[in-house]
C-alpha positions as CSV (number, residue, x, y, z in Angstrom):
1,M,0.0,0.0,0.0
2,S,1.5,3.4,-1.0
3,K,1.4,6.4,1.2
4,S,-0.3,9.4,-0.2
5,H,-0.4,13.0,0.9
6,N,-2.0,16.3,0.0
7,S,-0.3,19.3,-1.6
8,Y,2.4,21.1,0.3
9,S,4.7,24.0,0.2
10,K,8.5,24.1,0.8
11,Q,10.9,27.0,1.5
12,E,13.7,26.9,-1.1
13,T,15.8,29.3,-3.2
14,D,15.5,30.1,-6.9
15,G,18.2,30.1,-9.5
16,W,19.3,33.6,-8.3
17,G,19.6,32.6,-4.7
18,D,16.4,34.4,-3.6
19,P,14.1,32.7,-1.1
20,V,10.8,31.3,-2.7
21,T,8.0,29.1,-1.5
22,R,7.6,26.3,-4.0
23,H,4.2,24.6,-4.2
24,Y,3.8,20.9,-4.9
25,D,0.9,18.7,-5.6
26,G,0.2,15.3,-3.9
27,N,2.4,13.6,-6.4
28,D,5.5,15.8,-5.5
29,R,5.3,17.7,-8.8
30,Q,5.8,21.4,-8.6
31,V,2.8,23.4,-9.6
32,G,3.9,26.9,-8.8
33,Y,5.8,29.2,-6.5
34,S,5.6,32.4,-4.4
35,K,8.1,35.1,-4.0
36,Q,8.4,38.1,-1.7
37,E,8.7,41.3,-3.8
38,T,7.5,44.9,-3.7
39,D,4.6,46.5,-5.6
40,G,4.6,49.7,-7.5
41,W,4.4,51.8,-4.3
42,G,7.2,50.0,-2.6
43,D,5.2,47.9,-0.3
44,P,5.9,44.3,0.3
45,V,3.8,41.7,-1.4
46,T,3.9,38.0,-2.0
47,R,3.5,37.3,-5.7
48,H,2.3,33.9,-6.9
49,Y,3.5,32.3,-10.2
50,D,2.6,29.3,-12.3
51,M,5.1,27.0,-13.8
52,D,5.4,29.2,-16.9
53,H,6.6,32.0,-14.6
54,D,3.3,33.9,-15.3
55,Q,2.0,35.9,-12.3
56,T,-1.3,34.4,-11.1
57,G,-1.9,37.0,-8.3
58,Y,-0.5,38.4,-5.1
59,T,-1.2,38.8,-1.5
60,K,-0.5,41.9,0.6
61,Q,-0.8,42.7,4.4
62,E,-3.1,45.6,4.9
63,T,-5.4,47.1,7.5
64,D,-9.2,46.7,7.3
65,G,-11.7,49.5,8.2
66,W,-11.5,48.6,11.9
67,G,-7.8,48.7,12.2
68,N,-7.3,44.9,12.0
69,S,-4.4,43.4,10.1
70,V,-5.6,41.4,7.1
71,T,-4.1,39.5,4.2
72,R,-5.8,40.7,1.0
73,H,-5.7,38.4,-2.1
74,Y,-5.5,40.0,-5.5
75,S,-5.7,38.6,-9.0
76,K,-3.0,39.6,-11.4
């Protein structure tokens, strides 16, 4: 009986030595990655990419209308 698992993410470095989070499916195939970068205003964001290196979206730490810290998810 083979052991199966769900998808997972792993902290690694890319070809330039920058830290990235690689995302894998349940068969240990990489399906994408995320990387810490800055947006056009210089704010830190986490950009999400597919295996063709096309950006699929990003997340950004912001504050909601009540002063709570939230992670907002944006499409590309």
